C-alpha positions as CSV (number, residue, x, y, z in Angstrom):
1,X,-15.8,9.5,29.3
2,X,-16.0,5.3,29.1
3,X,-15.5,3.5,32.0
4,X,-13.3,0.1,31.4
5,X,-13.3,-2.0,34.4
6,X,-10.1,-3.5,36.0
7,X,-9.5,-7.1,36.7
8,X,-7.1,-8.5,38.7
9,X,-5.7,-12.5,37.4
10,X,-8.5,-14.0,40.0
11,X,-11.3,-12.3,37.8
12,X,-11.6,-9.7,40.8
13,X,-12.9,-6.4,39.7
14,X,-10.3,-4.1,41.3
15,X,-10.8,-0.3,39.8
16,X,-11.7,1.0,36.5
17,X,-10.0,3.3,34.3
18,X,-11.8,6.1,32.0
19,X,-11.2,7.0,28.4
20,X,-12.4,10.0,26.2
21,X,-14.5,8.6,23.5
22,X,-13.0,11.9,21.5
23,X,-9.5,10.3,21.5
24,X,-11.2,7.5,19.5
25,X,-13.2,9.4,17.1
26,X,-16.0,9.9,18.9
27,X,-17.9,7.4,16.6
28,X,-17.3,4.3,15.1
29,X,-16.8,4.1,11.4
30,X,-17.8,1.3,10.4
31,X,-17.0,1.9,6.2
32,X,-13.5,2.5,7.4
33,X,-13.0,-0.3,9.3
34,X,-14.5,-2.7,6.1
35,X,-11.9,-1.2,4.3
36,X,-9.1,-2.0,6.9
37,X,-10.7,-5.6,7.4
38,X,-10.4,-6.0,3.4
39,X,-7.2,-4.8,3.3
40,X,-5.7,-6.7,5.9
41,X,-7.2,-10.3,5.1
42,X,-5.7,-9.3,1.0
43,X,-2.8,-8.6,2.2
44,X,-2.5,-12.2,4.0
45,X,-2.9,-13.7,0.4
46,X,0.8,-15.0,-1.3
47,X,-0.7,-14.8,-5.1
48,X,2.0,-17.4,-5.9
49,X,-0.9,-20.2,-7.3
50,X,0.3,-20.5,-11.1
51,X,0.5,-22.6,-14.0
52,X,2.1,-22.3,-17.1
53,X,0.8,-20.9,-20.2
54,X,2.1,-21.5,-24.0
55,X,4.5,-19.4,-23.7
56,X,6.4,-20.6,-20.3
57,X,6.4,-24.3,-21.5
58,X,9.7,-25.8,-23.4
59,X,9.4,-27.1,-26.7
60,X,10.3,-25.3,-30.4
61,X,8.2,-22.3,-31.8
62,X,8.6,-24.4,-35.2
63,X,5.6,-25.7,-37.0
64,X,5.6,-29.4,-36.6
65,X,4.4,-30.3,-40.2
66,X,3.5,-27.9,-43.2
67,X,-0.2,-26.6,-43.2
68,X,-1.4,-28.7,-46.5
69,X,-1.0,-32.1,-48.3
70,X,-0.2,-34.4,-46.0
71,X,-3.5,-35.5,-45.1
72,X,-3.2,-34.4,-41.6
73,X,-5.2,-31.8,-39.6
74,X,-3.7,-28.4,-39.6
75,X,-1.4,-27.9,-36.6
76,X,1.0,-25.2,-34.8
77,X,3.4,-25.8,-32.8
78,X,4.3,-27.9,-30.0
79,X,3.5,-25.9,-26.9
80,X,-0.2,-25.6,-27.8
81,X,-3.2,-26.2,-25.5
82,X,-4.3,-29.0,-27.0
83,X,-0.9,-31.0,-27.5
84,X,0.0,-33.5,-24.2
85,X,2.7,-31.3,-22.5
86,X,1.6,-28.3,-24.2
87,X,0.6,-25.1,-21.8
88,X,-2.2,-24.6,-20.5
89,X,-5.5,-22.5,-22.1
90,X,-6.2,-20.2,-19.2
91,X,-3.4,-20.2,-17.3
92,X,-3.0,-18.6,-13.8
93,X,-0.2,-16.2,-13.5
94,X,1.4,-14.6,-10.1
95,X,-0.7,-11.7,-8.7
96,X,-0.2,-9.1,-6.4
97,X,-3.4,-9.3,-4.2
98,X,-1.3,-6.2,-2.1
99,X,-4.1,-3.4,-0.9
100,X,-2.7,-0.1,1.0
101,X,-4.6,3.2,3.4
102,X,-2.7,6.2,4.2
103,X,-1.2,6.0,7.7
104,X,-3.8,8.4,9.7
105,X,-6.6,6.0,8.2
106,X,-4.9,3.1,9.6
107,X,-4.5,4.6,13.0
108,X,-8.4,6.1,12.8
109,X,-9.8,2.4,11.8
110,X,-7.7,1.1,15.3
111,X,-9.1,3.7,17.1
112,X,-12.6,2.9,16.0
113,X,-12.6,-0.6,16.4
114,X,-11.7,-0.6,19.9
115,X,-14.3,2.4,20.6
116,X,-16.5,-0.5,19.0
117,X,-15.3,-2.9,21.8
118,X,-15.7,-0.6,24.6
119,X,-19.4,0.5,23.4
120,X,-20.1,-3.8,23.4
121,X,-18.4,-4.0,27.2
122,X,-15.7,-6.0,25.7
123,X,-12.9,-4.4,27.0
124,X,-11.1,-5.2,30.6
125,X,-8.0,-3.9,32.3
126,X,-5.3,-6.6,33.5
127,X,-3.5,-5.7,36.2
128,X,-1.4,-7.1,38.0
129,X,-0.2,-9.8,35.0
130,X,3.0,-11.3,36.3
131,X,4.3,-14.9,35.5
132,X,7.3,-16.2,37.2
133,X,8.0,-19.0,34.8
134,X,5.8,-19.8,31.9
135,X,2.3,-21.7,33.2
136,X,-0.5,-22.3,30.5
137,X,-2.6,-23.8,32.8
138,X,-2.7,-20.5,35.2
139,X,-3.0,-18.6,32.0
140,X,-6.3,-20.9,30.6
141,X,-7.8,-19.9,34.6
142,X,-6.9,-16.6,34.1
143,X,-8.9,-15.9,31.0
144,X,-12.1,-18.2,32.1
145,X,-12.2,-16.2,35.4
146,X,-12.4,-12.9,33.2
147,X,-14.8,-14.3,30.6
148,X,-12.1,-14.2,27.8
149,X,-12.2,-17.8,27.4
150,X,-13.9,-18.3,23.9
151,X,-11.7,-15.9,22.0
152,X,-9.1,-12.5,23.1
153,X,-6.6,-10.4,21.9
154,X,-4.0,-9.4,25.1
155,X,-2.3,-6.7,24.7
156,X,0.7,-5.6,26.5
157,X,3.1,-2.7,27.3
158,X,6.2,-4.4,26.1
159,X,6.7,-7.9,24.5
160,X,7.2,-10.4,27.6
161,X,8.2,-13.5,27.0
162,X,7.0,-15.5,29.5
163,X,3.5,-14.1,29.3
164,X,3.8,-15.0,25.0
165,X,4.7,-18.8,26.2
166,X,2.2,-18.9,29.1
167,X,-0.8,-18.0,26.1
168,X,0.6,-19.3,22.8
169,X,-0.9,-22.6,22.7
170,X,-4.4,-21.7,23.9
171,X,-6.7,-21.5,21.0
172,X,-8.2,-18.0,19.3
173,X,-5.8,-16.0,22.2
174,X,-3.3,-13.9,20.7
175,X,-0.8,-12.1,22.7
176,X,0.9,-9.3,21.7
177,X,2.7,-6.0,22.2
178,X,0.0,-3.3,22.3
179,X,1.3,-1.1,19.5
180,X,1.0,-3.7,17.1
181,X,-2.4,-4.3,17.4
182,X,-4.6,-3.3,14.1
183,X,-8.2,-3.3,13.2
184,X,-8.7,-6.6,12.0
185,X,-6.6,-7.8,15.4
186,X,-9.1,-5.9,17.5
187,X,-12.1,-7.0,15.7
188,X,-11.5,-10.5,14.9
189,X,-12.0,-11.9,19.3
190,X,-14.0,-11.6,21.2
191,X,-12.9,-9.7,24.6
192,X,-9.7,-7.5,23.9
193,X,-7.4,-7.5,27.0
194,X,-5.0,-4.7,28.2
195,X,-2.4,-4.7,30.9
196,X,-2.3,-1.5,33.0
197,X,0.4,-0.4,30.7
198,X,-0.6,-1.1,27.5
199,X,-4.0,0.9,28.6
200,X,-1.7,4.3,29.5
201,X,-0.1,3.4,26.3
202,X,-3.5,4.2,24.5
203,X,-4.2,6.9,26.8
204,X,-1.3,9.1,26.6
205,X,-0.9,8.2,22.5
206,X,-4.1,7.1,20.9
207,X,-2.8,7.5,17.7
208,X,0.4,5.2,18.0
209,X,-0.3,3.2,20.9
210,X,3.1,3.6,22.5
211,X,4.3,5.0,25.7
212,X,5.6,8.8,26.1
213,X,9.3,8.3,24.8
214,X,8.9,4.7,23.2
215,X,10.5,4.6,19.5
216,X,8.3,3.8,16.8
């Protein structure tokens, strides 16, 4: 069992919660984590860079003049890449960089990422986390007291607009529902913070990170 500290918004430890390593796969699978990160980053690429080759530019395909007898160099169509207005010799065409992984592999990668953070003491639970109105200054002060001001991802049990507005402008800070976490989001920041209900959702369903009865 791994002990996870529970802090209040003032940075004071008020208790601990426990999570079983077996529910997270027992050990960190580094090869799978790399595959998951490469997939996520590849899927962010648009692949929309493009230039026109000779088949995509406008112009006739007729040979400009006969091959011999004119005294000029031989010449093909107006679309050739050696003429002004012609196509590119090695044109960039649209490309799909998308990669995919089976659902169970993605889930195992997410659990391995969380286990890696737990073993490096980079996970904490914040309870309670309450905001009556959006307050970025209060949110930033809380992160500083928790040692998470250099980068963190905050996982919520369910979407909370007030919390999101409080922290959305803080650099290197991500706020999202716990079920939207993936291996890359967990690994890219130094600290991972959970609200109590978010961490209880992980304990209840380590495969889906969803609370019991919560629709997928």
